[in-house]
N, C-alpha and C positions, 0 to 999 in steps of 0.2 A: 504494499499499500503506500511506499515512500512516494510515487508518483503523486498521491493526494495531499502528501503532507508538505513535500517540499517543492516550491516553484520552479519554473525554468531558470531563474535569476539566482537559486541558491536560498531563499528566505523561506520560512516555515510557516506554514499555516497555522492559526491557532487549533491547538489539540486538545482531545477529551483523553482524560488519563483515569484508567482504572486500576488500582494496584499496582502503579508504576508502568503501566502498559499502555500505548497508544491503542485506542479502541475505536477513534474518530475523529472530526474535525467539525469546527462550527464556524458561523459567520454570523456577524450582527449588522443590521441596518439602522442607524440612530435617527429618528425622524422627532418633529418638535414635541409632540404627544406621547410618543412609544417607541419602543426599541423591539424591532422584530430579531429572534434569534433563530437559526436554523441549524439543527444539529444532523450530522451525515455520519452516521457509525459505519462501519465497514462488514459487520455481521448484524444479523436482525436483533434488534434491540428487544431486551426483556421487560415486563412490567416493573419489575424491582429497578431496573437501570431508569426507565422512564419517571418513575416515583421519586425518585432522588433526585433526578435533574428539576423536577416539578417542585420539590420541597424547597429547593433553594433559589427558586425565582422570586420568592419575596424579599430576601436579602439584596438580590441585584436589582428588583426594581427599588427599594429603598436608597441604594447606591446612585443609581442612574436618577433618581427623582422623574419617572416616568414609569407607565405602564409596561410590562414587559411580555411579548406574545412569542411563544415556544411552537416551533414546528420541527418535526421528526421527519427526515427523509429516509424512505426505506433503501437499503443497499441496492446496488444495481447487481 
């Protein structure tokens, strides 16, 4: 999955770590009233992993001072 993590310029995309292992990437788009965050996991995401992401959304909303919308992208 290195091509999904490392860009052609050698920069790293933001990654999702679970127990020290890269399991996906994420991207955000900041808008005036909200932040859209898309998670792209390499393997099918479990309900437990989804719940962990969603549990931390409120802390990120507080930090960004905006509503956060989360989207999970199914692996290709």
